[in-house]
N, C-alpha and C positions, 0 to 999 in steps of 0.2 A: 791368566793365559800365558802360555810359554812364549817368551820373546827371545829371539836370537839377536845377540849383539852384533853390530856391524863388523864384518870380517870374520865372525865366528862360523865355522862350518857346521852343517847339519850332521849330528853324530851318526856315524855308520851303524852303531848298535841299535838305533831307532828305526832303521830301514829294514824291513822284513826280508829275510832270506827266503826267496820264493823258488829257488833252483829245483826243489823237489815237489813243487805243486803239480798234481796230476793234470795233464792237459795244458799246462802253462798258466800264465797270469790271465785272469778273466778279462781284464781290460784290454788285452791284446785281441779279443774277439770282436771289439766294436767294429761295425761294418761301415759306418760313415767315414769317408776318406778325408774330407776337409775338417779335421778334428783339432780343436784347441785343447792342448794338454796343459792344465794348470798345475803348478807345483810339481814339475816334472822330476825334480831331483836328478838322478843319474839315469833314469829310464826315459828315453826320448823316442816315442813312437807316434807322435801326433804330426799333423801337417805343420803346426806351429807349437813349439814347446816353450812354456814360460815358467820362470821361477824367480823368487825374490833374491836368491843367493847367486851371485855372479860366479862363484867357484864351481857351480854345477854345469857351467857353459850352456845355459839355455839359448834358444834362438832370440828371446827377448828377456831382459831382466826387468821385472816389475812385480809389484804386490797387487795382485788382481783386484782385491777389494778396494784399494786406493786408486788404482790406475786403469780400471776397466773401461773408462770413457774413451780410451785410445782405440777401442774396438767399436765398429759399426754394428747397427741392428742387423741381425741375421748374417753377419759376415762369415760365419762358419756353419757347417752342416750339424755339428755337435760339439759338446765340450765334455771333458773328463777331469774330475778332481777327486783324489783320495785325500779327504780333509784330514787335518790334524785331529786326533781322537781325544785330546785333553778336554776335560769337562767343560771348561769355560768356552771352548770353541763352538759349543752347541749354539750359543747365541749368535754367532756369525753365520750359521748355516742358512738361515732365511735370506740374508742379504746376498750371500754367495749364490744360492740357487736362482734368486731373482735376476742377478747379473748374468749368470750363465745362460739363462733362458731369454735374456735380451739379445745376446750376441749369437745365439743359435736356437733353433726350435726344439732341440733335443739336448738334454743334459744327463750325463752318467755320473753317479756319485757313489763313492765307496765310503761308508761310515757306519757307526752303530746307531744312527738316528734316522727316522723316516720323516719326511717333510710333507705337510699337508697344506693345501691352499685351494681356493676356489678357481683360480686362473690356470692351474696346471695339475697334472695327475701322473701317478706312476703307471707305466704300462708293463713293466717287467721288474720283478724283485727276486733276486737270488740270495740265499742265506748260507753263510758259512760260519765256522767257529775255529778257534785256535785254543789249544791247551793253555790255561792261565788267563785267558781273556773271558771275562764274565758276561759280556754283552754280545749279542749276535753281530756278525759282520754283514752288512747289507750292501749289495751291489744293485743299485736302483737306476732304471732308466725313466726319466721324467720327460714329458712332452708338454709344451705350452699349448693351452687351449686358445685358438684364435677366434675369440668372440668380441 
């Protein structure tokens, strides 16, 4: 798994240049207003923007997978996270989505992986691609089943 050393900035070359994306960034179309934006980097459009890197100036500095207990059940209307796409991070996807759907009934995820569980379901899936990226880019809206 990619690990950033304390004080090391997130390399700008790993942040996609989306200035020419037709219609703008898809995550900016999220309709829920009380949105927790996890891993915000330099793009802060949530009600609360969090990131583990203090140099990004998030509203709250935290590692969501380690510190999510600071947030209450259904504290937000929705969460958004553009996960790291490194292969080892797929193992964290399950825990991340579980925690996202604990703090909000809706979770938006951007990643090359689709998550399946009996207690939640995708309600909308949009697919994109980029030259040189061999996996589809999925923008998925998950909802928690309240049973």
